[in-house]
C-alpha positions in Angstrom: 176.8 -91.8 158.5 178.2 -89.0 160.5 175.5 -86.7 160.1 172.7 -89.0 160.6 174.5 -89.9 164.2 174.8 -86.1 165.1 171.3 -85.9 164.8 170.4 -89.1 166.6 172.4 -87.7 169.4 171.2 -83.9 169.1 167.5 -85.8 169.5 168.4 -87.6 172.6 170.3 -84.6 174.2 166.8 -82.4 173.5 165.0 -85.5 174.7 167.0 -85.6 178.1 166.6 -81.9 178.7 162.6 -82.1 178.2 163.0 -84.7 180.9 165.3 -82.9 183.4 162.8 -80.0 183.1 159.8 -82.2 183.6 161.2 -83.5 186.8 161.8 -80.1 188.4 158.3 -79.1 187.5 156.9 -82.3 189.3 159.2 -81.8 192.1 158.0 -78.4 192.6 154.4 -79.3 192.5 154.9 -81.9 194.9 156.9 -80.4 197.5 156.4 -76.9 197.0 152.9 -76.3 196.0 151.3 -79.3 197.4 148.3 -79.4 199.8 150.2 -81.0 202.3 153.0 -78.6 202.5 150.2 -75.8 202.5 148.5 -77.7 205.9 151.7 -77.5 207.5 152.6 -74.3 206.7 149.1 -73.3 207.9 149.7 -75.5 211.5 153.1 -73.3 211.5 151.5 -69.9 211.1 148.9 -71.2 214.1 151.6 -72.0 216.6 153.5 -68.7 215.8 150.0 -67.2 216.5 149.6 -68.9 219.3 153.1 -67.9 220.8 152.2 -64.5 219.9 149.9 -64.4 221.8 151.1 -66.0 224.9 154.0 -63.3 225.0 151.4 -60.9 225.0 149.9 -62.8 227.9 152.9 -62.7 229.7 153.6 -59.4 228.8 150.6 -58.0 230.9 150.3 -60.2 233.6 152.0 -57.3 235.8 149.8 -54.8 234.5 147.3 -53.2 236.9 144.0 -51.4 235.8 143.9 -47.9 237.5 140.2 -47.6 238.4 138.5 -48.1 241.5 137.6 -51.7 242.2 139.7 -53.5 239.4 141.8 -56.1 239.8 145.6 -57.0 238.8 145.5 -59.3 235.7 147.4 -61.5 237.0 144.7 -62.3 239.7 142.3 -63.0 237.0 144.3 -65.1 234.9 144.7 -67.2 238.2 141.0 -67.2 238.6 140.5 -68.3 235.0 142.7 -71.3 235.3 141.0 -72.3 238.8 137.9 -72.1 237.1 139.1 -74.3 234.0 140.5 -76.7 236.2 137.1 -76.7 238.0 135.1 -77.4 234.9 136.7 -81.1 234.6 135.3 -82.0 237.9 131.9 -81.0 237.0 131.0 -84.4 235.5 132.1 -86.1 238.2 131.1 -84.2 241.2 129.2 -81.6 240.6 130.6 -79.6 243.5 132.6 -76.9 242.0 129.4 -75.6 239.8 128.9 -72.2 240.4 125.4 -71.8 241.3 123.4 -68.8 239.8 120.8 -66.7 241.3 118.2 -68.4 239.0 117.8 -70.7 236.1 115.1 -72.9 233.8 115.8 -75.6 231.9 114.3 -76.1 228.7 112.7 -79.6 229.8 109.6 -80.3 227.5 106.3 -81.3 229.4 103.6 -83.4 229.9 100.7 -84.5 231.9 100.6 -87.8 233.4 97.3 -88.2 231.7 97.5 -86.5 228.0 94.1 -86.5 226.9 92.9 -85.7 230.2 91.9 -88.9 231.2 92.4 -89.5 234.9 91.2 -93.0 235.1 93.9 -95.9 235.5 96.9 -96.4 234.3 96.7 -92.2 233.8 96.2 -91.7 237.6 99.5 -93.5 239.0 101.7 -92.7 236.0 103.6 -89.6 237.6 106.5 -91.4 237.6 106.4 -92.5 233.7 105.5 -89.2 233.1 108.3 -88.1 234.8 111.2 -90.2 232.9 109.6 -89.6 229.8 110.2 -85.7 230.3 113.7 -86.3 231.0 114.4 -88.4 228.1 112.8 -85.7 225.8 114.9 -83.3 227.6 118.3 -84.9 226.9 117.6 -86.2 223.8 116.0 -82.9 222.1 112.5 -83.7 221.3 109.1 -82.7 221.9 105.8 -84.3 223.5 102.7 -83.9 222.0 100.0 -85.5 223.8 99.1 -88.1 221.6 103.1 -89.3 221.7 103.3 -89.0 225.3 100.1 -91.4 225.9 101.6 -94.1 224.0 105.3 -94.1 225.3 103.6 -93.9 228.9 101.6 -96.7 228.1 105.0 -98.3 226.6 106.5 -98.3 230.2 103.3 -99.1 231.7 103.3 -102.6 229.8 107.2 -102.7 230.5 106.5 -102.6 234.4 103.5 -104.7 234.1 105.8 -107.4 232.4 107.6 -107.6 235.5 104.6 -107.9 238.0 104.9 -104.2 239.4 102.5 -102.4 241.1 101.5 -99.1 240.1 103.2 -96.9 242.3 107.2 -98.1 242.9 110.2 -97.3 244.9 112.7 -94.9 244.0 115.3 -98.1 242.6 112.7 -99.4 240.3 112.1 -95.8 239.2 115.9 -95.8 238.7 115.6 -99.2 236.7 112.8 -98.0 234.4 114.7 -94.7 233.7 117.8 -96.5 232.6 115.7 -98.9 230.3 113.5 -96.3 228.7 116.2 -93.7 228.2 119.4 -95.4 227.4 117.9 -98.0 224.8 114.9 -96.3 223.0 114.7 -93.3 220.8 118.3 -93.8 219.2 120.0 -93.4 222.3 123.8 -93.6 222.1 125.0 -92.5 225.2 125.1 -95.7 227.4 127.9 -94.1 229.6 125.5 -92.4 232.1 123.4 -93.8 234.9 120.3 -93.0 237.0 121.7 -92.2 240.2 119.5 -91.9 243.7 120.6 -89.2 246.0 119.3 -89.9 249.5 118.6 -87.0 252.1 119.5 -84.0 249.6 119.6 -80.5 250.5 118.2 -77.3 248.2 121.9 -76.4 247.8 122.4 -80.1 246.2 119.6 -79.8 244.2 120.6 -76.6 242.7 123.8 -77.6 242.1 122.5 -80.5 240.1 120.4 -78.3 237.9 123.0 -75.7 237.5 125.2 -78.1 235.9 122.1 -78.9 233.6 120.5 -81.9 235.0 116.5 -81.7 236.1 116.5 -83.6 239.1 113.2 -86.0 239.6 111.6 -85.5 242.6 109.4 -88.6 244.7 107.0 -87.0 247.1 103.9 -87.6 249.6 101.8 -85.2 247.4 98.9 -84.5 250.1 101.5 -81.8 251.3 102.0 -80.3 248.1 100.5 -76.7 248.3 99.2 -77.5 244.6 95.8 -75.6 244.0 95.0 -78.0 240.6 95.4 -81.1 242.7 92.2 -82.9 243.0 91.4 -84.8 246.7 94.2 -83.2 248.4 96.5 -84.2 246.1 97.8 -87.6 245.3 99.3 -90.2 248.2 102.6 -90.4 246.2 103.7 -88.5 243.0 106.7 -87.7 240.8 107.8 -84.1 239.6 110.8 -83.0 237.6 112.7 -79.9 239.3 113.6 -78.1 236.2 115.1 -74.9 237.7 114.5 -72.1 240.7 114.8 -68.5 241.7 115.3 -66.6 244.6 112.6 -68.6 246.6 111.3 -71.4 244.7 111.8 -74.7 242.7 110.6 -74.4 239.1 108.6 -77.5 238.2 107.2 -79.5 235.8 104.5 -81.2 237.6 102.8 -83.9 235.5 99.7 -84.1 238.1 98.0 -81.5 236.3 97.6 -80.0 232.8 98.8 -76.8 234.6 102.0 -78.1 235.8 104.3 -76.9 233.4 106.6 -74.2 235.0 104.8 -74.6 238.4 106.2 -73.2 241.4 106.9 -74.5 244.9 108.8 -72.7 247.7 111.7 -74.3 248.6 110.8 -75.6 252.0 107.2 -76.8 251.0 108.9 -78.9 248.3 111.9 -80.3 250.7 109.1 -81.4 253.1 107.4 -83.8 250.7 109.9 -85.1 249.5 109.5 -88.9 250.6 110.0 -92.7 248.9 106.8 -94.7 248.4 107.7 -96.9 251.6 105.3 -99.3 251.1 102.4 -97.1 251.1 103.5 -95.0 253.9 104.6 -92.0 252.0 104.9 -89.6 254.8 107.5 -92.0 256.4 109.7 -92.7 253.4 113.1 -91.9 252.9 113.9 -88.4 251.4 115.5 -89.2 247.9 115.8 -87.8 244.5 117.0 -89.1 241.2 119.3 -87.6 238.3 120.9 -88.8 235.3 124.8 -88.3 235.2 
């Protein structure tokens, strides 16, 4: 009897040892080798690296570079901080954007008559073509003639359903843009709006373009020096400013099949900017439209 009781106790003692070792093994797995622990270790290592980098910067703030034309690193750091701070203002005002000497945004092009048929509605479809080019730019798709034709017709039908004439004011172009750009082709960015800017100047237009925003221009087409225009050019016209260089604006002018990257001198285009003004375009106010 005593022998059996001894064996029984020995068996449970061994079982308890196995349980204890099992608990220790599991504890190591959970708290020492677990992925969560590794994540925290990685974060700690990143923090340590960042602190080390910060110490390096702090130790070099007062170091000067000894060649001619160099600056103190502390000044460079201050300049970087100022540029970083100004970048937060770009989305709202565009006023602090650095304006490069030249730039040309990749804005897809279409003529207002994609299939070279210049009868109505194509003769007066420059506003629709401008809106379509902006939509293609912001959403990153190309413009084939067939697709452009169908989309321009879609916009014309939307305007006709509202009783609009073929030529419309800047406010109606903005309304068309907000409907088309923000509600078609899987648009997810509804925080932007089409903004009308009155009395723009060259620097203001450059600032928009340098910030990545092409500009839709409404113009008195008769004074635009474009050799591809027929009959002296359109009375009322719309085109996209996509870039500029030292002397000229780079445009996508839908009034001709040769309008991609067409250049106008600054003064020539600025003098032509006018709104519809009930058909008295040459006396219309100076306005441009941008998506912000």
